[in-house]
PQR file with spaces between the fields and no chain letter, atoms N, CA, C, O and H, PARSE charges and radii, in Angstrom:
ATOM       1  N    MET     1      89.941  101.431   28.587 -0.4000 1.5000
ATOM       2  CA   MET     1      88.883  101.333   29.529 -0.0000 2.0000
ATOM       3  C    MET     1      88.413  102.523   30.126  0.5500 1.7000
ATOM       4  O    MET     1      89.243  103.190   30.744 -0.5500 1.4000
ATOM       5  N    LYS     2      87.049  102.989   30.057 -0.4000 1.5000
ATOM       6  CA   LYS     2      86.506  103.906   30.615 -0.0000 2.0000
ATOM       7  C    LYS     2      86.088  103.762   32.148  0.5500 1.7000
ATOM       8  O    LYS     2      85.629  102.668   32.476 -0.5500 1.4000
ATOM       9  H    LYS     2      86.375  102.447   29.555  0.4000 1.0000
ATOM      10  N    THR     3      86.170  104.484   32.855 -0.4000 1.5000
ATOM      11  CA   THR     3      86.024  104.573   34.415 -0.0000 2.0000
ATOM      12  C    THR     3      84.869  105.646   34.706  0.5500 1.7000
ATOM      13  O    THR     3      84.612  106.592   33.961 -0.5500 1.4000
ATOM      14  H    THR     3      86.543  105.373   32.588  0.4000 1.0000
ATOM      15  N    ASN     4      84.282  105.382   35.780 -0.4000 1.5000
ATOM      16  CA   ASN     4      83.120  106.432   36.121 -0.0000 2.0000
ATOM      17  C    ASN     4      84.032  107.311   37.232  0.5500 1.7000
ATOM      18  O    ASN     4      84.561  106.916   38.271 -0.5500 1.4000
ATOM      19  H    ASN     4      84.491  104.614   36.385  0.4000 1.0000
ATOM      20  N    LEU     5      84.018  108.587   36.652 -0.4000 1.5000
ATOM      21  CA   LEU     5      84.814  109.658   37.714 -0.0000 2.0000
ATOM      22  C    LEU     5      84.152  109.966   38.930  0.5500 1.7000
ATOM      23  O    LEU     5      84.720  110.344   39.954 -0.5500 1.4000
ATOM      24  H    LEU     5      83.589  108.907   35.807  0.4000 1.0000
ATOM      25  N    LEU     6      82.761  109.770   38.765 -0.4000 1.5000
ATOM      26  CA   LEU     6      81.932  110.191   40.026 -0.0000 2.0000
ATOM      27  C    LEU     6      82.020  109.379   41.038  0.5500 1.7000
ATOM      28  O    LEU     6      81.589  109.826   42.100 -0.5500 1.4000
ATOM      29  H    LEU     6      82.299  109.463   37.933  0.4000 1.0000
ATOM      30  N    GLU     7      82.462  108.280   41.038 -0.4000 1.5000
ATOM      31  CA   GLU     7      82.578  107.121   41.934 -0.0000 2.0000
ATOM      32  C    GLU     7      83.912  106.980   42.851  0.5500 1.7000
ATOM      33  O    GLU     7      84.059  106.100   43.700 -0.5500 1.4000
ATOM      34  H    GLU     7      82.811  107.917   40.174  0.4000 1.0000
ATOM      35  N    LYS     8      84.946  108.081   42.513 -0.4000 1.5000
ATOM      36  CA   LYS     8      86.100  108.078   43.115 -0.0000 2.0000
ATOM      37  C    LYS     8      86.358  109.007   44.206  0.5500 1.7000
ATOM      38  O    LYS     8      86.551  110.210   44.030 -0.5500 1.4000
ATOM      39  H    LYS     8      84.827  108.796   41.823  0.4000 1.0000
ATOM      40  N    PRO     9      86.356  108.370   45.437 -0.5600 1.5000
ATOM      41  CA   PRO     9      86.317  109.199   46.823  0.2800 2.0000
ATOM      42  C    PRO     9      87.601  109.978   47.368  0.5500 1.7000
ATOM      43  O    PRO     9      87.553  110.956   48.114 -0.5500 1.4000
ATOM      44  N    THR    10      88.808  109.351   46.846 -0.4000 1.5000
ATOM      45  CA   THR    10      90.197  109.875   47.194 -0.0000 2.0000
ATOM      46  C    THR    10      90.979  110.484   46.076  0.5500 1.7000
ATOM      47  O    THR    10      90.804  110.183   44.895 -0.5500 1.4000
ATOM      48  H    THR    10      88.847  108.556   46.239  0.4000 1.0000
ATOM      49  N    LEU    11      91.777  111.282   46.471 -0.4000 1.5000
ATOM      50  CA   LEU    11      92.601  111.994   45.337 -0.0000 2.0000
ATOM      51  C    LEU    11      93.334  111.067   44.598  0.5500 1.7000
ATOM      52  O    LEU    11      93.453  111.224   43.382 -0.5500 1.4000
ATOM      53  H    LEU    11      91.919  111.526   47.431  0.4000 1.0000
ATOM      54  N    SER    12      93.950  109.914   45.300 -0.4000 1.5000
ATOM      55  CA   SER    12      94.666  109.036   44.407 -0.0000 2.0000
ATOM      56  C    SER    12      93.895  108.485   43.451  0.5500 1.7000
ATOM      57  O    SER    12      94.319  108.350   42.303 -0.5500 1.4000
ATOM      58  H    SER    12      93.854  109.787   46.287  0.4000 1.0000
ATOM      59  N    SER    13      92.719  108.120   43.808 -0.4000 1.5000
ATOM      60  CA   SER    13      91.914  107.386   42.773 -0.0000 2.0000
ATOM      61  C    SER    13      91.082  108.315   41.910  0.5500 1.7000
ATOM      62  O    SER    13      90.441  107.867   40.960 -0.5500 1.4000
ATOM      63  H    SER    13      92.374  108.230   44.740  0.4000 1.0000
ATOM      64  N    ARG    14      91.081  109.508   42.202 -0.4000 1.5000
ATOM      65  CA   ARG    14      90.565  110.566   41.262 -0.0000 2.0000
ATOM      66  C    ARG    14      91.597  110.590   40.376  0.5500 1.7000
ATOM      67  O    ARG    14      91.281  110.642   39.188 -0.5500 1.4000
ATOM      68  H    ARG    14      91.602  109.872   42.974  0.4000 1.0000
ATOM      69  N    ILE    15      92.857  110.562   40.682 -0.4000 1.5000
ATOM      70  CA   ILE    15      94.028  110.972   39.861 -0.0000 2.0000
ATOM      71  C    ILE    15      93.971  109.645   38.746  0.5500 1.7000
ATOM      72  O    ILE    15      93.844  109.767   37.528 -0.5500 1.4000
ATOM      73  H    ILE    15      93.115  110.519   41.647  0.4000 1.0000
ATOM      74  N    LYS    16      94.080  108.565   39.380 -0.4000 1.5000
ATOM      75  CA   LYS    16      94.094  107.268   38.337 -0.0000 2.0000
ATOM      76  C    LYS    16      92.855  107.321   37.372  0.5500 1.7000
ATOM      77  O    LYS    16      93.069  107.158   36.171 -0.5500 1.4000
ATOM      78  H    LYS    16      94.184  108.466   40.369  0.4000 1.0000
ATOM      79  N    SER    17      91.634  107.528   37.794 -0.4000 1.5000
ATOM      80  CA   SER    17      90.323  107.516   36.988 -0.0000 2.0000
ATOM      81  C    SER    17      90.528  108.695   36.038  0.5500 1.7000
ATOM      82  O    SER    17      89.977  108.552   34.946 -0.5500 1.4000
ATOM      83  H    SER    17      91.460  107.661   38.770  0.4000 1.0000
ATOM      84  N    ALA    18      91.151  109.739   36.209 -0.4000 1.5000
ATOM      85  CA   ALA    18      91.037  111.068   35.472 -0.0000 2.0000
ATOM      86  C    ALA    18      91.990  110.493   34.482  0.5500 1.7000
ATOM      87  O    ALA    18      91.625  110.586   33.310 -0.5500 1.4000
ATOM      88  H    ALA    18      91.599  109.856   37.096  0.4000 1.0000
ATOM      89  N    ARG    19      93.324  109.824   34.747 -0.4000 1.5000
ATOM      90  CA   ARG    19      94.281  109.603   33.746 -0.0000 2.0000
ATOM      91  C    ARG    19      93.672  108.389   32.732  0.5500 1.7000
ATOM      92  O    ARG    19      93.919  108.437   31.527 -0.5500 1.4000
ATOM      93  H    ARG    19      93.620  109.749   35.699  0.4000 1.0000
ATOM      94  N    LYS    20      92.957  107.430   33.241 -0.4000 1.5000
ATOM      95  CA   LYS    20      92.420  106.260   32.542 -0.0000 2.0000
ATOM      96  C    LYS    20      91.264  106.827   31.534  0.5500 1.7000
ATOM      97  O    LYS    20      91.017  106.357   30.423 -0.5500 1.4000
ATOM      98  H    LYS    20      92.755  107.391   34.219  0.4000 1.0000
ATOM      99  N    GLN    21      90.626  107.907   32.135 -0.4000 1.5000
ATOM     100  CA   GLN    21      89.393  108.403   31.252 -0.0000 2.0000
ATOM     101  C    GLN    21      89.858  109.341   30.018  0.5500 1.7000
ATOM     102  O    GLN    21      89.224  109.649   29.009 -0.5500 1.4000
ATOM     103  H    GLN    21      90.827  108.289   33.037  0.4000 1.0000
ATOM     104  N    ALA    22      91.402  109.760   30.493 -0.4000 1.5000
ATOM     105  CA   ALA    22      91.785  110.638   29.248 -0.0000 2.0000
ATOM     106  C    ALA    22      92.592  109.604   28.393  0.5500 1.7000
ATOM     107  O    ALA    22      93.251  110.028   27.443 -0.5500 1.4000
ATOM     108  H    ALA    22      91.916  109.510   31.313  0.4000 1.0000
ATOM     109  N    ASP    23      92.569  108.176   28.705 -0.4000 1.5000
ATOM     110  CA   ASP    23      93.550  107.563   27.753 -0.0000 2.0000
ATOM     111  C    ASP    23      95.115  107.737   27.843  0.5500 1.7000
ATOM     112  O    ASP    23      95.824  107.641   26.841 -0.5500 1.4000
ATOM     113  H    ASP    23      92.034  107.832   29.477  0.4000 1.0000
ATOM     114  N    ILE    24      95.594  107.989   29.051 -0.4000 1.5000
ATOM     115  CA   ILE    24      97.008  108.126   29.047 -0.0000 2.0000
ATOM     116  C    ILE    24      97.467  107.326   30.191  0.5500 1.7000
ATOM     117  O    ILE    24      96.986  107.213   31.318 -0.5500 1.4000
ATOM     118  H    ILE    24      95.019  108.067   29.865  0.4000 1.0000
ATOM     119  N    THR    25      98.661  106.717   29.572 -0.4000 1.5000
ATOM     120  CA   THR    25      99.305  105.615   30.508 -0.0000 2.0000
ATOM     121  C    THR    25     100.419  106.528   31.662  0.5500 1.7000
ATOM     122  O    THR    25     100.906  107.649   31.521 -0.5500 1.4000
ATOM     123  H    THR    25      99.052  106.809   28.656  0.4000 1.0000
ATOM     124  N    GLN    26     100.540  105.701   32.614 -0.4000 1.5000
ATOM     125  CA   GLN    26     101.252  106.071   33.914 -0.0000 2.0000
ATOM     126  C    GLN    26     102.788  106.926   33.204  0.5500 1.7000
ATOM     127  O    GLN    26     103.254  107.971   33.658 -0.5500 1.4000
ATOM     128  H    GLN    26     100.145  104.790   32.728  0.4000 1.0000
ATOM     129  N    GLU    27     103.231  106.306   32.263 -0.4000 1.5000
ATOM     130  CA   GLU    27     104.522  106.707   31.698 -0.0000 2.0000
ATOM     131  C    GLU    27     104.225  108.170   30.903  0.5500 1.7000
ATOM     132  O    GLU    27     104.992  109.126   31.010 -0.5500 1.4000
ATOM     133  H    GLU    27     102.852  105.457   31.895  0.4000 1.0000
ATOM     134  N    GLU    28     103.105  108.194   30.165 -0.4000 1.5000
ATOM     135  CA   GLU    28     102.760  109.340   29.473 -0.0000 2.0000
ATOM     136  C    GLU    28     102.675  110.562   30.461  0.5500 1.7000
ATOM     137  O    GLU    28     103.329  111.577   30.221 -0.5500 1.4000
ATOM     138  H    GLU    28     102.482  107.417   30.078  0.4000 1.0000
ATOM     139  N    LEU    29     101.848  110.461   31.603 -0.4000 1.5000
ATOM     140  CA   LEU    29     101.586  111.153   32.507 -0.0000 2.0000
ATOM     141  C    LEU    29     103.057  111.784   33.178  0.5500 1.7000
ATOM     142  O    LEU    29     103.343  112.980   33.247 -0.5500 1.4000
ATOM     143  H    LEU    29     101.317  109.636   31.798  0.4000 1.0000
ATOM     144  N    ALA    30     103.862  110.672   33.629 -0.4000 1.5000
ATOM     145  CA   ALA    30     104.856  110.882   34.198 -0.0000 2.0000
ATOM     146  C    ALA    30     105.992  111.816   33.242  0.5500 1.7000
ATOM     147  O    ALA    30     106.841  112.491   33.825 -0.5500 1.4000
ATOM     148  H    ALA    30     103.629  109.701   33.573  0.4000 1.0000
ATOM     149  N    GLN    31     105.929  111.787   31.925 -0.4000 1.5000
ATOM     150  CA   GLN    31     106.745  112.558   30.956 -0.0000 2.0000
ATOM     151  C    GLN    31     106.219  113.938   31.038  0.5500 1.7000
ATOM     152  O    GLN    31     106.936  114.937   31.085 -0.5500 1.4000
ATOM     153  H    GLN    31     105.240  111.238   31.452  0.4000 1.0000
ATOM     154  N    THR    32     104.782  113.940   31.056 -0.4000 1.5000
ATOM     155  CA   THR    32     104.238  115.436   31.184 -0.0000 2.0000
ATOM     156  C    THR    32     104.715  116.145   32.535  0.5500 1.7000
ATOM     157  O    THR    32     105.010  117.340   32.501 -0.5500 1.4000
ATOM     158  H    THR    32     104.199  113.128   31.018  0.4000 1.0000
ATOM     159  N    LEU    33     104.780  115.526   33.545 -0.4000 1.5000
ATOM     160  CA   LEU    33     105.140  115.995   34.755 -0.0000 2.0000
ATOM     161  C    LEU    33     106.451  116.215   35.029  0.5500 1.7000
ATOM     162  O    LEU    33     106.850  116.906   35.966 -0.5500 1.4000
ATOM     163  H    LEU    33     104.540  114.555   33.573  0.4000 1.0000
ATOM     164  N    ASN    34     107.377  115.448   33.960 -0.4000 1.5000
ATOM     165  CA   ASN    34     108.696  115.533   34.295 -0.0000 2.0000
ATOM     166  C    ASN    34     108.983  114.704   35.676  0.5500 1.7000
ATOM     167  O    ASN    34     109.662  115.208   36.571 -0.5500 1.4000
ATOM     168  H    ASN    34     107.053  114.886   33.199  0.4000 1.0000
ATOM     169  N    LEU    35     108.500  113.591   35.767 -0.4000 1.5000
ATOM     170  CA   LEU    35     108.640  112.560   36.973 -0.0000 2.0000
ATOM     171  C    LEU    35     108.912  111.183   36.436  0.5500 1.7000
ATOM     172  O    LEU    35     108.854  110.946   35.229 -0.5500 1.4000
ATOM     173  H    LEU    35     107.949  113.182   35.040  0.4000 1.0000
ATOM     174  N    SER    36     109.195  110.323   37.292 -0.4000 1.5000
ATOM     175  CA   SER    36     109.392  108.836   36.941 -0.0000 2.0000
ATOM     176  C    SER    36     107.853  108.294   36.955  0.5500 1.7000
ATOM     177  O    SER    36     106.978  108.801   37.657 -0.5500 1.4000
ATOM     178  H    SER    36     109.243  110.516   38.272  0.4000 1.0000
ATOM     179  N    LYS    37     107.695  107.428   36.267 -0.4000 1.5000
ATOM     180  CA   LYS    37     106.716  106.370   36.328 -0.0000 2.0000
ATOM     181  C    LYS    37     106.154  106.006   37.541  0.5500 1.7000
ATOM     182  O    LYS    37     104.943  105.926   37.747 -0.5500 1.4000
ATOM     183  H    LYS    37     108.406  107.016   35.697  0.4000 1.0000
ATOM     184  N    GLN    38     107.210  105.740   38.504 -0.4000 1.5000
ATOM     185  CA   GLN    38     107.103  105.230   39.848 -0.0000 2.0000
ATOM     186  C    GLN    38     106.249  106.268   40.790  0.5500 1.7000
ATOM     187  O    GLN    38     105.377  106.051   41.632 -0.5500 1.4000
ATOM     188  H    GLN    38     108.194  105.805   38.337  0.4000 1.0000
ATOM     189  N    GLN    39     106.915  107.626   40.259 -0.4000 1.5000
ATOM     190  CA   GLN    39     106.190  108.505   41.238 -0.0000 2.0000
ATOM     191  C    GLN    39     104.613  108.616   40.963  0.5500 1.7000
ATOM     192  O    GLN    39     103.779  108.782   41.853 -0.5500 1.4000
ATOM     193  H    GLN    39     107.623  107.802   39.575  0.4000 1.0000
ATOM     194  N    VAL    40     104.330  108.499   39.589 -0.4000 1.5000
ATOM     195  CA   VAL    40     102.832  108.678   39.312 -0.0000 2.0000
ATOM     196  C    VAL    40     102.194  107.335   40.063  0.5500 1.7000
ATOM     197  O    VAL    40     101.114  107.399   40.649 -0.5500 1.4000
ATOM     198  H    VAL    40     105.008  108.364   38.866  0.4000 1.0000
ATOM     199  N    TRP    41     102.783  106.417   40.002 -0.4000 1.5000
ATOM     200  CA   TRP    41     102.136  105.128   40.627 -0.0000 2.0000
ATOM     201  C    TRP    41     102.082  105.425   42.163  0.5500 1.7000
ATOM     202  O    TRP    41     101.072  104.964   42.694 -0.5500 1.4000
ATOM     203  H    TRP    41     103.661  106.365   39.526  0.4000 1.0000
ATOM     204  N    ASN    42     102.810  105.989   42.870 -0.4000 1.5000
ATOM     205  CA   ASN    42     102.782  106.575   44.173 -0.0000 2.0000
ATOM     206  C    ASN    42     101.598  107.584   44.273  0.5500 1.7000
ATOM     207  O    ASN    42     100.796  107.540   45.206 -0.5500 1.4000
ATOM     208  H    ASN    42     103.631  106.363   42.438  0.4000 1.0000
ATOM     209  N    TYR    43     101.525  108.565   43.185 -0.4000 1.5000
ATOM     210  CA   TYR    43     100.089  109.219   43.621 -0.0000 2.0000
ATOM     211  C    TYR    43      98.887  108.473   43.445  0.5500 1.7000
ATOM     212  O    TYR    43      97.906  108.674   44.162 -0.5500 1.4000
ATOM     213  H    TYR    43     102.177  108.601   42.427  0.4000 1.0000
ATOM     214  N    GLU    44      98.905  107.627   42.538 -0.4000 1.5000
ATOM     215  CA   GLU    44      97.686  106.654   42.124 -0.0000 2.0000
ATOM     216  C    GLU    44      97.451  105.864   43.436  0.5500 1.7000
ATOM     217  O    GLU    44      96.294  105.586   43.753 -0.5500 1.4000
ATOM     218  H    GLU    44      99.702  107.463   41.955  0.4000 1.0000
ATOM     219  N    HIS    45      98.514  105.483   44.228 -0.4000 1.5000
ATOM     220  CA   HIS    45      98.555  104.476   45.196 -0.0000 2.0000
ATOM     221  C    HIS    45      98.500  105.113   46.570  0.5500 1.7000
ATOM     222  O    HIS    45      98.813  104.464   47.568 -0.5500 1.4000
ATOM     223  H    HIS    45      99.454  105.709   43.971  0.4000 1.0000
ATOM     224  N    ASP    46      98.142  106.258   46.627 -0.4000 1.5000
ATOM     225  CA   ASP    46      98.257  107.209   48.138 -0.0000 2.0000
ATOM     226  C    ASP    46      99.380  106.988   48.930  0.5500 1.7000
ATOM     227  O    ASP    46      99.277  106.861   50.150 -0.5500 1.4000
ATOM     228  H    ASP    46      97.888  106.785   45.816  0.4000 1.0000
ATOM     229  N    LYS    47     100.843  106.909   48.119 -0.4000 1.5000
ATOM     230  CA   LYS    47     101.843  106.451   48.637 -0.0000 2.0000
ATOM     231  C    LYS    47     102.568  108.206   48.812  0.5500 1.7000
ATOM     232  O    LYS    47     103.338  108.504   49.726 -0.5500 1.4000
ATOM     233  H    LYS    47     100.926  107.012   47.128  0.4000 1.0000
ATOM     234  N    SER    48     102.277  108.818   48.129 -0.4000 1.5000
ATOM     235  CA   SER    48     102.647  110.506   47.970 -0.0000 2.0000
ATOM     236  C    SER    48     101.781  111.261   47.504  0.5500 1.7000
ATOM     237  O    SER    48     100.876  110.724   46.866 -0.5500 1.4000
ATOM     238  H    SER    48     101.652  108.576   47.387  0.4000 1.0000
ATOM     239  N    GLN    49     101.773  112.531   47.643 -0.4000 1.5000
ATOM     240  CA   GLN    49     100.691  113.342   47.025 -0.0000 2.0000
ATOM     241  C    GLN    49     101.630  114.423   46.026  0.5500 1.7000
ATOM     242  O    GLN    49     102.792  114.758   46.254 -0.5500 1.4000
ATOM     243  H    GLN    49     102.509  112.967   48.161  0.4000 1.0000
ATOM     244  N    PRO    50     100.806  114.846   44.900 -0.5600 1.5000
ATOM     245  CA   PRO    50     101.336  115.618   44.007  0.2800 2.0000
ATOM     246  C    PRO    50     101.594  117.164   44.450  0.5500 1.7000
ATOM     247  O    PRO    50     100.720  117.585   45.208 -0.5500 1.4000
ATOM     248  N    SER    51     102.463  117.946   44.175 -0.4000 1.5000
ATOM     249  CA   SER    51     102.560  119.277   44.665 -0.0000 2.0000
ATOM     250  C    SER    51     101.256  119.984   43.993  0.5500 1.7000
ATOM     251  O    SER    51     100.650  119.377   43.111 -0.5500 1.4000
ATOM     252  H    SER    51     103.172  117.603   43.559  0.4000 1.0000
ATOM     253  N    PRO    52     100.817  121.309   44.430 -0.5600 1.5000
ATOM     254  CA   PRO    52      99.933  122.027   43.836  0.2800 2.0000
ATOM     255  C    PRO    52     100.142  122.386   42.331  0.5500 1.7000
ATOM     256  O    PRO    52      99.219  122.642   41.557 -0.5500 1.4000
ATOM     257  N    ASP    53     101.320  122.373   42.046 -0.4000 1.5000
ATOM     258  CA   ASP    53     101.608  122.807   40.525 -0.0000 2.0000
ATOM     259  C    ASP    53     101.278  121.314   39.701  0.5500 1.7000
ATOM     260  O    ASP    53     100.731  121.255   38.599 -0.5500 1.4000
ATOM     261  H    ASP    53     102.070  122.164   42.674  0.4000 1.0000
ATOM     262  N    GLN    54     101.659  120.351   40.359 -0.4000 1.5000
ATOM     263  CA   GLN    54     101.519  118.969   39.611 -0.0000 2.0000
ATOM     264  C    GLN    54     100.144  118.654   39.509  0.5500 1.7000
ATOM     265  O    GLN    54      99.710  118.029   38.541 -0.5500 1.4000
ATOM     266  H    GLN    54     102.103  120.398   41.253  0.4000 1.0000
ATOM     267  N    LEU    55      99.438  119.036   40.427 -0.4000 1.5000
ATOM     268  CA   LEU    55      97.755  118.608   40.206 -0.0000 2.0000
ATOM     269  C    LEU    55      97.265  119.702   39.269  0.5500 1.7000
ATOM     270  O    LEU    55      96.301  119.347   38.590 -0.5500 1.4000
ATOM     271  H    LEU    55      99.791  119.543   41.214  0.4000 1.0000
ATOM     272  N    LEU    56      97.656  120.847   39.081 -0.4000 1.5000
ATOM     273  CA   LEU    56      97.121  121.526   38.002 -0.0000 2.0000
ATOM     274  C    LEU    56      97.456  121.036   36.725  0.5500 1.7000
ATOM     275  O    LEU    56      96.693  120.993   35.760 -0.5500 1.4000
ATOM     276  H    LEU    56      98.439  121.136   39.633  0.4000 1.0000
ATOM     277  N    LEU    57      98.758  120.629   36.766 -0.4000 1.5000
ATOM     278  CA   LEU    57      99.305  120.175   35.218 -0.0000 2.0000
ATOM     279  C    LEU    57      98.502  118.710   35.047  0.5500 1.7000
ATOM     280  O    LEU    57      98.028  118.445   33.942 -0.5500 1.4000
ATOM     281  H    LEU    57      99.378  120.664   37.550  0.4000 1.0000
ATOM     282  N    ILE    58      98.378  117.909   35.990 -0.4000 1.5000
ATOM     283  CA   ILE    58      97.701  116.618   35.848 -0.0000 2.0000
ATOM     284  C    ILE    58      96.112  117.075   35.633  0.5500 1.7000
ATOM     285  O    ILE    58      95.590  116.331   34.803 -0.5500 1.4000
ATOM     286  H    ILE    58      98.763  118.124   36.888  0.4000 1.0000
ATOM     287  N    ALA    59      95.360  117.901   36.050 -0.4000 1.5000
ATOM     288  CA   ALA    59      94.007  118.025   35.618 -0.0000 2.0000
ATOM     289  C    ALA    59      93.987  118.601   34.107  0.5500 1.7000
ATOM     290  O    ALA    59      93.223  118.217   33.222 -0.5500 1.4000
ATOM     291  H    ALA    59      95.784  118.505   36.724  0.4000 1.0000
ATOM     292  N    ASP    60      95.095  119.717   33.978 -0.4000 1.5000
ATOM     293  CA   ASP    60      95.196  120.061   32.325 -0.0000 2.0000
ATOM     294  C    ASP    60      95.356  119.093   31.527  0.5500 1.7000
ATOM     295  O    ASP    60      94.666  119.079   30.507 -0.5500 1.4000
ATOM     296  H    ASP    60      95.716  120.030   34.697  0.4000 1.0000
ATOM     297  N    THR    61      96.299  118.031   31.775 -0.4000 1.5000
ATOM     298  CA   THR    61      96.518  116.831   30.885 -0.0000 2.0000
ATOM     299  C    THR    61      95.394  116.110   30.843  0.5500 1.7000
ATOM     300  O    THR    61      95.076  115.796   29.696 -0.5500 1.4000
ATOM     301  H    THR    61      96.859  118.042   32.603  0.4000 1.0000
ATOM     302  N    CYS    62      94.608  115.697   31.778 -0.4000 1.5000
ATOM     303  CA   CYS    62      93.694  114.742   31.797 -0.0000 2.0000
ATOM     304  C    CYS    62      92.089  115.644   31.575  0.5500 1.7000
ATOM     305  O    CYS    62      91.018  115.042   31.663 -0.5500 1.4000
ATOM     306  H    CYS    62      94.867  115.952   32.710  0.4000 1.0000
ATOM     307  N    LYS    63      92.152  116.764   31.356 -0.4000 1.5000
ATOM     308  CA   LYS    63      91.263  117.492   30.795 -0.0000 2.0000
ATOM     309  C    LYS    63      90.196  117.454   31.971  0.5500 1.7000
ATOM     310  O    LYS    63      89.020  117.329   31.629 -0.5500 1.4000
ATOM     311  H    LYS    63      93.021  117.253   31.284  0.4000 1.0000
ATOM     312  N    VAL    64      90.470  117.542   33.220 -0.4000 1.5000
ATOM     313  CA   VAL    64      89.479  117.525   34.338 -0.0000 2.0000
ATOM     314  C    VAL    64      89.562  119.071   35.226  0.5500 1.7000
ATOM     315  O    VAL    64      90.489  119.878   35.156 -0.5500 1.4000
ATOM     316  H    VAL    64      91.426  117.643   33.498  0.4000 1.0000
ATOM     317  N    ASP    65      88.606  119.165   35.861 -0.4000 1.5000
ATOM     318  CA   ASP    65      88.442  120.424   36.611 -0.0000 2.0000
ATOM     319  C    ASP    65      89.654  120.204   37.895  0.5500 1.7000
ATOM     320  O    ASP    65      89.755  119.139   38.505 -0.5500 1.4000
ATOM     321  H    ASP    65      87.853  118.509   35.917  0.4000 1.0000
ATOM     322  N    PRO    66      90.443  121.294   38.139 -0.5600 1.5000
ATOM     323  CA   PRO    66      91.357  121.005   39.146  0.2800 2.0000
ATOM     324  C    PRO    66      90.833  121.051   40.575  0.5500 1.7000
ATOM     325  O    PRO    66      91.462  120.474   41.462 -0.5500 1.4000
ATOM     326  N    GLY    67      89.568  121.794   40.869 -0.4000 1.5000
ATOM     327  CA   GLY    67      88.784  121.665   42.011 -0.0000 2.0000
ATOM     328  C    GLY    67      88.178  120.566   42.297  0.5500 1.7000
ATOM     329  O    GLY    67      87.963  120.259   43.470 -0.5500 1.4000
ATOM     330  H    GLY    67      89.057  122.262   40.149  0.4000 1.0000
ATOM     331  N    TRP    68      87.756  119.698   41.134 -0.4000 1.5000
ATOM     332  CA   TRP    68      87.153  118.308   41.224 -0.0000 2.0000
ATOM     333  C    TRP    68      88.293  117.317   41.761  0.5500 1.7000
ATOM     334  O    TRP    68      88.027  116.551   42.688 -0.5500 1.4000
ATOM     335  H    TRP    68      87.930  119.947   40.181  0.4000 1.0000
ATOM     336  N    LEU    69      89.539  117.337   41.185 -0.4000 1.5000
ATOM     337  CA   LEU    69      90.594  116.565   41.287 -0.0000 2.0000
ATOM     338  C    LEU    69      91.040  116.467   42.773  0.5500 1.7000
ATOM     339  O    LEU    69      91.242  115.417   43.383 -0.5500 1.4000
ATOM     340  H    LEU    69      89.756  117.959   40.433  0.4000 1.0000
ATOM     341  N    LEU    70      91.170  117.811   43.285 -0.4000 1.5000
ATOM     342  CA   LEU    70      91.481  118.122   44.511 -0.0000 2.0000
ATOM     343  C    LEU    70      90.469  117.519   45.556  0.5500 1.7000
ATOM     344  O    LEU    70      90.813  116.698   46.406 -0.5500 1.4000
ATOM     345  H    LEU    70      91.006  118.664   42.790  0.4000 1.0000
ATOM     346  N    SER    71      89.147  118.019   45.408 -0.4000 1.5000
ATOM     347  CA   SER    71      88.309  117.811   46.556 -0.0000 2.0000
ATOM     348  C    SER    71      87.139  116.698   46.273  0.5500 1.7000
ATOM     349  O    SER    71      86.484  116.180   47.177 -0.5500 1.4000
ATOM     350  H    SER    71      88.868  118.686   44.718  0.4000 1.0000
ATOM     351  N    GLY    72      86.992  116.436   45.008 -0.4000 1.5000
ATOM     352  CA   GLY    72      85.869  115.304   44.660 -0.0000 2.0000
ATOM     353  C    GLY    72      84.599  115.994   44.456  0.5500 1.7000
ATOM     354  O    GLY    72      83.550  115.483   44.063 -0.5500 1.4000
ATOM     355  H    GLY    72      87.524  116.857   44.273  0.4000 1.0000
ATOM     356  N    ARG    73      84.817  117.238   44.772 -0.4000 1.5000
ATOM     357  CA   ARG    73      83.307  117.889   44.705 -0.0000 2.0000
ATOM     358  C    ARG    73      82.880  118.652   43.340  0.5500 1.7000
ATOM     359  O    ARG    73      83.726  119.280   42.702 -0.5500 1.4000
ATOM     360  H    ARG    73      85.669  117.652   45.091  0.4000 1.0000
ATOM     361  N    GLY    74      81.805  118.586   43.008 -0.4000 1.5000
ATOM     362  CA   GLY    74      81.210  119.212   41.705 -0.0000 2.0000
ATOM     363  C    GLY    74      81.511  118.410   40.306  0.5500 1.7000
ATOM     364  O    GLY    74      81.707  117.197   40.378 -0.5500 1.4000
ATOM     365  H    GLY    74      81.119  118.077   43.527  0.4000 1.0000
ATOM     366  N    ASN    75      81.544  118.991   39.187 -0.4000 1.5000
ATOM     367  CA   ASN    75      81.775  118.196   38.209 -0.0000 2.0000
ATOM     368  C    ASN    75      82.918  117.984   37.802  0.5500 1.7000
ATOM     369  O    ASN    75      83.628  118.981   37.935 -0.5500 1.4000
ATOM     370  H    ASN    75      81.384  119.977   39.128  0.4000 1.0000
ATOM     371  N    PRO    76      83.555  116.897   37.245 -0.5600 1.5000
ATOM     372  CA   PRO    76      85.045  116.697   36.603  0.2800 2.0000
ATOM     373  C    PRO    76      85.505  117.397   35.646  0.5500 1.7000
ATOM     374  O    PRO    76      86.694  117.644   35.442 -0.5500 1.4000
ATOM     375  N    PHE    77      84.267  117.867   34.801 -0.4000 1.5000
ATOM     376  CA   PHE    77      84.743  118.226   33.470 -0.0000 2.0000
ATOM     377  C    PHE    77      84.253  119.913   33.433  0.5500 1.7000
ATOM     378  O    PHE    77      84.482  120.601   32.439 -0.5500 1.4000
ATOM     379  H    PHE    77      83.302  117.667   34.967  0.4000 1.0000
């Protein structure tokens, strides 16, 4: 399922959109970040926020711009 990355205003929704756009499951992202699937779910549902290092790894894994992931400004790619 493809999502429109430009319509996601919050960090949590941008993380989820980027992951889905990259066709990566929560479990796969969790393995990349060395976290539990629950922690990724928490990031995507605004229950907690990733560290700066984790944000960079999420951006790299999902092939999106880290600045966009953090702020929502600019081009996601």
